[in-house]
ZAKEFI-732223 format. One line per 2 residues: number of its first residue (from 1); their letters; for each residue x, y, z of N, C-alpha, C. Coordinates in Angstrom, 2 decimals, m for minus. Last residue first. Example, Ala and Ser with C-alpha at 12.3 -4.5 7.8 and 13.67 -1.06 7.14 Angstrom:
REM ZAKEFI-732223
2) sa) 12.85 m2.25 7.08 13.67 m1.06 7.14 12.90 0.03 7.87; 13.19 m5.69 7.80 12.30 m4.50 7.80 13.20 m3.30 7.80;
REM end
This chain:
REM ZAKEFI-732223
213) vs) 107.15 92.12 44.44 108.03 91.23 45.21 107.69 91.29 46.68; 105.86 92.47 41.30 105.53 92.64 42.72 106.36 91.63 43.51;
211) ir) 106.23 94.18 38.31 106.79 93.14 39.20 106.36 93.47 40.61; 103.33 94.94 36.31 104.43 95.34 37.18 104.94 94.14 37.99;
209) dt) 101.75 93.58 34.21 102.00 95.01 34.23 103.20 95.45 35.09; 101.77 90.60 35.90 101.03 91.41 34.93 101.28 92.89 35.20;
207) fi) 104.31 88.04 36.17 103.50 89.14 36.69 102.73 89.81 35.55; 106.19 85.33 37.32 105.34 85.83 36.24 104.36 86.85 36.80;
205) tk) 107.60 84.49 39.60 108.36 84.86 38.40 107.51 85.43 37.27; 106.01 83.75 41.69 107.27 84.42 42.02 108.02 84.92 40.79;
203) as) 103.90 82.41 40.61 103.59 83.66 41.32 104.86 84.44 41.67; 104.98 80.04 39.73 104.80 81.13 38.76 104.50 82.46 39.43;
201) pl) 107.50 78.71 41.88 106.07 78.93 41.57 105.92 80.13 40.64; 110.56 77.65 40.24 109.85 78.42 41.27 108.37 78.53 40.91;
199) rg) 110.91 74.29 39.04 110.94 75.74 38.84 110.22 76.41 40.01; 112.84 71.23 38.62 111.78 72.06 39.19 111.97 73.53 38.91;
197) ph) 114.59 69.55 37.34 114.96 70.03 38.67 113.91 70.91 39.34; 113.67 66.59 35.75 113.42 68.03 35.80 113.74 68.53 37.21;
195) kp) 116.34 64.17 35.42 115.00 64.59 35.84 114.90 66.11 35.83; 118.26 63.26 32.51 118.11 63.83 33.85 116.67 64.20 34.16;
193) qs) 118.88 60.56 30.82 117.84 61.58 30.78 117.63 62.13 32.19; 122.07 59.89 29.24 121.01 59.61 30.21 119.94 60.67 30.04;
191) np) 123.61 60.61 27.16 123.98 59.38 27.83 122.93 58.94 28.85; 122.19 61.95 24.10 122.39 61.95 25.56 122.83 60.59 26.07;
189) lg) 123.88 63.01 21.17 122.96 62.07 21.79 123.24 61.99 23.28; 124.58 66.58 21.09 124.81 65.19 20.75 123.75 64.31 21.38;
187) ip) 126.22 69.68 21.43 125.02 68.97 20.99 125.39 67.54 20.61; 127.31 72.47 23.37 127.54 71.11 22.89 126.21 70.45 22.52;
185) ll) 127.62 75.69 23.07 126.48 74.77 23.07 126.89 73.41 22.50; 128.61 78.75 24.62 128.99 77.49 23.98 127.81 76.53 24.09;
183) la) 128.03 82.30 24.01 127.92 81.05 24.78 128.45 79.89 23.95; 129.25 84.74 23.01 127.96 84.72 23.71 127.83 83.47 24.58;
181) ia) 132.10 86.71 22.57 131.58 85.35 22.71 130.30 85.38 23.54; 132.74 89.20 20.06 132.48 88.83 21.46 131.89 87.42 21.47;
179) id) 134.65 91.18 17.88 134.08 89.87 18.16 133.92 89.65 19.66; 135.96 93.58 17.75 134.59 93.54 17.21 133.90 92.22 17.55;
177) kd) 138.52 93.21 18.60 137.59 93.83 19.54 136.15 93.83 19.04; 140.62 90.67 18.27 139.60 91.36 17.47 138.52 91.90 18.41;
175) ge) 142.34 89.13 19.80 142.63 90.55 19.65 141.61 91.33 18.84; 141.67 86.17 18.01 142.31 86.81 19.16 142.63 88.27 18.85;
173) vg) 140.22 84.53 16.36 139.90 85.97 16.34 140.52 86.68 17.55; 140.28 81.70 16.30 141.06 82.49 15.35 140.77 83.96 15.29;
171) ii) 139.20 80.12 18.19 138.45 80.24 16.94 139.09 81.23 15.96; 141.11 80.39 20.23 140.84 79.06 19.66 140.13 79.17 18.31;
169) ek) 140.88 83.10 20.90 142.12 82.60 20.32 141.89 81.27 19.60; 138.35 83.09 22.04 138.59 83.86 20.83 139.87 83.41 20.14;
167) vk) 138.86 81.54 24.31 137.92 81.05 23.30 138.14 81.79 21.98; 140.63 83.26 25.67 141.10 81.96 25.20 140.18 81.38 24.13;
165) ae) 138.96 85.42 26.23 140.17 85.64 25.45 140.69 84.33 24.87; 136.95 84.21 27.85 136.64 84.75 26.52 137.88 84.92 25.66;
163) dw) 136.79 81.30 29.49 137.69 82.45 29.37 137.54 83.02 27.96; 133.57 80.26 30.73 134.75 80.10 29.89 135.56 81.40 29.92;
161) gn) 130.39 79.39 31.09 131.59 79.51 31.92 132.82 79.22 31.09; 128.05 78.77 29.91 128.33 80.19 30.07 129.53 80.41 30.98;
159) iy) 126.52 76.50 27.90 127.71 76.70 28.73 128.06 78.19 28.73; 123.71 74.54 27.57 124.20 75.92 27.49 125.39 76.06 28.43;
157) cn) 123.62 71.52 26.03 123.90 72.15 27.33 124.44 73.55 27.10; 121.53 68.94 24.56 122.49 70.04 24.53 122.68 70.61 25.92;
155) sy) 120.45 66.12 22.50 120.47 66.95 23.71 121.54 68.03 23.60; 118.46 65.09 19.90 119.81 65.49 20.27 119.77 66.47 21.44;
153) gk) 115.96 64.51 18.87 116.55 63.57 19.80 117.96 63.89 20.24; 114.82 66.44 17.39 115.34 65.30 16.65 116.09 64.32 17.54;
151) sq) 114.24 68.39 19.17 113.11 67.79 18.44 113.53 66.55 17.68; 116.74 69.23 19.92 115.97 68.41 20.86 114.82 67.72 20.14;
149) aa) 117.39 70.83 17.71 118.15 69.60 17.97 117.36 68.67 18.88; 115.55 72.90 18.08 115.51 72.12 16.85 116.23 70.79 17.05;
147) la) 116.42 73.86 20.55 115.10 73.25 20.46 114.95 72.43 19.18; 119.01 74.80 19.84 118.83 73.84 20.93 117.49 73.12 20.83;
145) lt) 118.50 76.69 17.81 119.24 75.46 17.51 119.00 74.40 18.58; 117.13 78.62 19.34 116.49 78.03 18.17 117.16 76.71 17.82;
143) ta) 119.16 79.27 21.14 117.95 78.62 21.63 117.17 77.97 20.50; 120.95 80.54 19.40 121.36 79.32 20.11 120.15 78.56 20.64;
141) mi) 119.44 82.77 18.64 119.82 81.77 17.63 120.21 80.46 18.30; 119.25 84.08 21.10 118.02 83.67 20.41 118.35 82.59 19.39;
139) ia) 121.95 84.58 21.50 121.26 83.69 22.43 119.94 83.20 21.82; 122.45 86.44 19.50 123.13 85.14 19.47 122.43 84.14 20.37;
137) dk) 120.92 88.60 20.38 120.57 87.94 19.12 121.21 86.56 19.03; 122.36 89.24 22.69 120.97 88.81 22.80 120.53 88.07 21.54;
135) ia) 124.72 90.15 21.52 124.73 88.88 22.26 123.31 88.36 22.47; 123.88 92.60 20.47 124.31 91.54 19.57 124.29 90.18 20.26;
133) ye) 123.34 94.00 22.85 122.27 93.76 21.87 122.64 92.62 20.93; 125.89 94.10 24.02 124.80 93.39 24.69 123.69 93.05 23.71;
131) re) 127.25 95.76 22.21 127.70 94.38 22.43 126.59 93.54 23.03; 125.85 98.11 22.61 125.80 97.48 21.30 126.26 96.03 21.38;
129) kd) 126.25 99.32 25.02 125.19 98.31 24.95 125.09 97.63 23.59; 128.07 101.35 24.69 128.56 100.07 25.23 127.51 98.96 25.15;
127) gl) 126.03 102.75 22.21 127.29 102.83 22.96 127.76 101.46 23.41; 123.68 103.16 20.88 123.68 102.16 21.96 124.95 102.24 22.80;
125) gk) 124.12 104.81 18.76 123.61 105.41 19.99 123.58 104.45 21.16; 124.74 103.03 16.78 125.84 103.79 17.36 125.42 104.46 18.66;
123) qf) 122.11 102.08 16.27 123.19 101.19 16.68 124.31 101.96 17.38; 120.76 104.45 15.49 120.32 103.68 16.65 121.45 102.82 17.18;
121) gp) 122.19 105.15 13.20 122.17 106.05 14.35 121.74 105.35 15.62; 121.64 102.89 11.55 123.01 103.22 11.96 123.06 104.14 13.18;
119) an) 118.73 102.94 11.26 119.42 101.91 12.05 120.84 102.29 12.44; 117.85 105.02 9.54 117.69 105.12 10.99 118.50 104.11 11.81;
117) eg) 118.35 104.52 6.85 118.52 105.87 7.37 118.58 105.92 8.89; 117.78 101.83 6.50 119.09 102.34 6.12 119.39 103.72 6.69;
115) iw) 115.08 101.83 7.27 116.08 101.14 8.09 117.47 101.68 7.79; 114.05 103.29 5.11 113.91 103.81 6.48 114.92 103.14 7.42;
113) da) 114.58 101.60 2.99 115.24 102.91 3.03 115.18 103.50 4.43; 112.86 99.53 3.67 114.29 99.28 3.64 115.07 100.59 3.70;
111) fk) 110.42 100.89 3.33 110.80 100.41 4.67 112.29 100.14 4.73; 110.47 101.36 0.58 110.38 102.49 1.50 110.81 102.10 2.91;
109) qp) 110.44 98.82 m0.53 111.65 99.62 m0.63 111.65 100.78 0.36; 108.89 96.47 1.71 108.81 97.44 0.62 110.09 98.29 0.61;
107) wa) 110.04 93.22 2.57 110.02 94.64 2.88 109.76 95.47 1.63; 109.72 90.70 1.44 109.41 90.88 2.85 109.25 92.35 3.21;
105) gs) 110.55 90.23 m1.08 109.18 90.69 m0.93 108.77 90.90 0.51; 113.14 89.71 m1.60 112.32 88.58 m1.15 110.85 88.94 m1.04;
103) sv) 114.14 92.21 m2.21 114.00 91.24 m3.30 113.16 90.03 m2.91; 114.16 93.42 0.37 113.31 93.95 m0.69 113.06 92.88 m1.76;
101) gs) 115.98 91.87 1.80 114.64 92.10 2.33 113.67 92.58 1.27; 118.27 92.10 0.19 117.61 90.81 0.35 116.18 90.97 0.84;
99) kl) 118.91 94.79 0.59 118.59 94.32 m0.76 117.84 93.00 m0.70; 119.51 94.74 3.32 118.38 95.54 2.84 117.95 95.09 1.45;
97) ie) 121.77 93.05 3.31 120.59 92.69 4.10 119.36 93.44 3.59; 123.59 94.49 1.75 123.14 93.17 1.30 121.86 92.75 2.01;
95) sm) 123.89 96.75 3.39 123.39 96.90 2.02 122.84 95.58 1.50; 124.98 95.66 5.80 123.65 96.26 5.77 123.09 96.37 4.36;
93) nk) 127.53 94.59 6.17 126.50 93.74 5.57 125.15 94.41 5.35; 129.24 96.33 7.43 129.67 95.73 6.17 128.51 95.06 5.43;
91) ew) 127.77 97.02 9.69 128.29 98.10 8.84 128.70 97.56 7.47; 127.22 94.71 11.06 126.13 95.30 10.27 126.66 96.38 9.33;
89) gr) 129.38 94.14 12.65 129.29 93.50 11.35 128.23 94.10 10.45; 129.94 95.01 15.16 129.73 96.03 14.13 129.66 95.44 12.73;
87) is) 130.07 92.58 16.54 129.32 93.71 17.10 128.99 94.76 16.04; 129.63 89.47 15.76 130.36 90.59 15.20 129.57 91.85 15.57;
85) va) 129.65 86.88 18.22 128.97 87.95 17.49 129.98 88.93 16.92; 129.43 83.29 18.65 130.11 84.57 18.78 129.29 85.62 18.05;
83) fv) 128.97 80.26 19.85 128.17 81.39 19.37 128.91 82.68 19.69; 130.19 77.23 19.03 130.59 78.48 19.68 129.78 79.60 19.05;
81) ft) 129.02 74.02 19.48 128.84 75.26 18.72 129.30 76.44 19.58; 130.53 70.96 19.38 130.18 72.07 20.26 130.14 73.33 19.41;
79) ip) 129.77 67.66 18.42 129.98 69.05 18.00 129.65 69.98 19.16; 129.69 65.29 19.89 130.33 65.30 18.56 130.61 66.71 18.04;
77) ae) 130.63 65.50 23.36 129.66 65.76 22.29 130.35 65.77 20.93; 133.00 65.25 24.96 132.16 64.09 24.64 131.24 64.33 23.45;
75) li) 134.22 67.70 25.34 135.02 66.58 24.85 134.15 65.44 24.34; 132.13 69.18 26.36 132.77 69.63 25.12 133.59 68.50 24.50;
73) qk) 131.57 67.98 28.78 130.56 67.91 27.71 131.19 68.25 26.35; 133.55 68.58 30.60 133.73 67.40 29.76 132.68 67.27 28.66;
71) qg) 135.16 71.47 31.32 133.81 70.91 31.22 133.79 69.80 30.15; 137.59 72.80 31.90 137.51 71.36 31.96 136.14 70.75 31.84;
69) wa) 137.31 75.58 31.54 137.62 75.03 32.86 137.28 73.54 32.99; 137.18 76.33 28.95 135.92 76.29 29.71 136.10 75.53 31.03;
67) aa) 139.65 75.92 27.93 139.22 77.32 28.08 137.93 77.44 28.88; 139.54 73.14 27.81 140.48 73.78 28.74 140.11 75.24 28.98;
65) al) 137.67 72.87 25.77 137.35 72.37 27.11 138.28 73.00 28.15; 139.17 73.93 23.65 137.97 74.62 24.11 137.57 74.17 25.51;
63) ae) 141.21 72.02 23.41 141.55 73.41 23.68 140.35 74.16 24.24; 139.69 69.75 22.84 140.53 69.78 24.04 140.91 71.20 24.41;
61) kq) 138.48 70.52 20.42 137.66 70.21 21.59 138.48 70.30 22.87; 140.71 70.74 18.77 139.95 71.94 19.09 139.05 71.71 20.30;
59) am) 141.46 68.03 18.74 142.41 69.04 19.19 141.69 70.33 19.58; 139.22 66.78 17.66 139.55 66.54 19.06 140.53 67.58 19.58;
57) sr) 137.01 68.85 15.70 138.23 68.05 15.84 138.57 67.88 17.32; 134.77 70.55 16.05 134.57 69.14 15.73 135.82 68.29 15.94;
55) im) 132.91 73.32 16.58 134.14 72.68 17.05 133.97 71.18 16.93; 131.65 75.69 14.51 131.42 74.31 14.95 132.77 73.69 15.33;
53) vv) 130.72 78.96 15.15 131.86 78.10 14.83 131.56 76.71 15.39; 128.80 81.63 14.03 128.78 80.32 14.68 129.97 79.48 14.20;
51) rt) 127.97 84.84 14.68 128.95 84.05 13.93 129.12 82.74 14.68; 125.33 87.21 14.56 125.90 85.98 15.12 126.85 85.29 14.15;
49) pq) 124.04 89.43 13.54 125.41 89.61 14.03 126.10 88.32 14.46; 121.69 90.18 11.79 122.36 88.88 11.84 123.82 88.98 12.30;
47) fn) 119.93 92.24 11.29 121.35 92.49 11.02 122.22 91.24 11.18; 117.22 92.59 11.60 117.68 91.51 10.72 119.16 91.67 10.37;
45) ws) 116.80 94.32 13.66 116.95 94.92 12.33 117.25 93.85 11.25; 117.75 91.64 15.68 117.39 93.05 15.65 117.77 93.66 14.29;
43) sp) 116.73 88.46 14.33 117.71 89.33 14.98 117.27 90.78 14.83; 115.43 85.03 14.36 115.37 86.47 14.11 116.52 87.21 14.78;
41) ad) 116.54 82.00 12.76 116.30 82.77 13.99 116.30 84.27 13.68; 117.28 80.57 10.58 116.00 81.26 10.50 115.68 82.06 11.76;
39) qm) 119.55 79.22 11.26 119.72 80.48 10.53 118.41 81.24 10.36; 118.47 76.90 12.39 119.16 77.88 13.24 119.25 79.24 12.55;
37) ls) 117.62 75.56 10.09 116.64 76.03 11.06 117.23 77.11 11.96; 120.15 75.03 8.97 119.16 75.82 8.23 118.11 76.39 9.17;
35) ll) 121.27 73.40 10.92 121.90 74.68 10.60 120.93 75.60 9.86; 119.53 71.22 10.79 119.63 72.00 12.02 120.25 73.37 11.75;
33) eq) 120.12 70.31 8.20 118.77 70.79 8.50 118.78 71.64 9.77; 122.78 69.55 8.55 122.46 70.63 7.62 121.07 71.18 7.85;
31) lt) 122.44 67.44 10.40 123.20 68.63 10.76 122.85 69.80 9.85; 121.05 65.60 8.83 120.41 66.17 10.03 121.11 67.45 10.43;
29) ae) 123.00 65.02 6.93 121.71 65.58 6.49 120.98 66.24 7.66; 125.06 63.95 8.54 125.26 65.20 7.82 123.94 65.83 7.38;
27) pi) 124.32 62.80 11.86 124.31 62.59 10.40 124.34 63.92 9.65; 126.56 63.34 14.44 125.26 63.77 13.93 125.27 63.56 12.41;
25) pd) 128.33 60.54 15.88 128.23 61.75 15.06 126.80 62.08 14.69; 128.53 59.52 19.27 127.97 59.26 17.93 127.87 60.55 17.12;
23) sk) 129.34 59.77 21.86 130.21 60.35 20.83 129.68 60.17 19.41; 126.95 60.85 24.27 127.55 59.80 23.47 128.35 60.47 22.36;
21) fs) 127.49 63.08 27.09 127.01 62.77 25.74 127.64 61.49 25.21; 126.53 64.74 29.99 127.28 63.61 29.44 126.65 63.19 28.11;
19) km) 124.91 66.80 30.76 126.29 66.84 31.23 127.14 65.71 30.67; 122.35 68.76 29.49 123.01 67.46 29.44 124.48 67.59 29.81;
17) sr) 119.72 70.26 30.69 121.13 70.58 30.51 121.92 69.28 30.62; 116.86 69.16 28.77 117.59 69.30 30.03 119.02 69.74 29.71;
15) ra) 113.73 69.08 27.10 115.11 69.56 27.14 115.65 69.68 28.56; 111.05 68.42 27.14 112.04 67.34 27.23 113.45 67.84 27.47;
13) ri) 109.62 70.77 26.82 109.42 69.99 28.05 110.50 68.93 28.24; 110.49 71.55 24.30 110.72 72.43 25.45 110.62 71.64 26.74;
11) sd) 109.54 69.41 22.79 110.98 69.67 22.85 111.32 70.54 24.04; 106.79 69.69 23.06 107.43 68.52 23.64 108.94 68.71 23.76;
9) av) 106.46 72.11 21.63 106.07 72.02 23.05 106.77 70.84 23.73; 107.35 71.33 19.06 108.04 72.41 19.79 107.75 72.30 21.29;
7) tl) 107.31 67.70 18.88 106.76 69.03 18.62 107.58 70.06 19.38; 109.89 65.44 17.83 109.05 66.03 18.87 108.47 67.35 18.37;
5) es) 110.08 62.75 15.48 110.38 64.12 15.89 109.39 64.60 16.94; 109.24 60.32 14.57 110.23 60.32 15.65 110.53 61.72 16.18;
3) kt) 107.54 60.81 12.46 106.96 60.30 13.70 107.93 60.38 14.87; 108.54 63.98 10.98 108.48 62.54 11.04 107.94 62.10 12.39;
1) m) 106.99 66.76 9.52 107.58 66.21 10.75 107.44 64.70 10.76;
REM end
């Protein structure tokens, strides 16, 4: 870690939802490191359902901003990451994932075989919740990227307001029922540093064993 980088704790404390960005590009070496860190995010069964699209051209930014009801962060930030998921992508990639787990030494063959036998039934048994499970994995990956970027001085803003059909069209997957959009994440240098808006007292949000209201 260089002297200019923040620790994980400091990144969490420093992060705000940035509404205005400088247009300065993210250096390619920094971007590649952020992408590498992002890819280390965990996922259920290690099935890695997230598909990330980097929106960089002004034409794509303008289209995406329009699909997100004019949110200017998308126009200002050098890159907006679209976090999508392939809900059933595991069906095509499971063999490669299991082989990688074994060859890396992370999983014994017996465990990989167990996943191969049990994961498909679990996934299909989720029914309509299979989409939800995949989106949870995308959110974990987006948070990993957000904190990694913050550690290097790049702010971000989780955007959860957009027209899914239009976003899918912009990234070239219109009509593909296997693809769902999780969120948008503009990243860039901040134009200002907003103050912390505060949080509810922990007694209202943190409990032991049971929620008490």
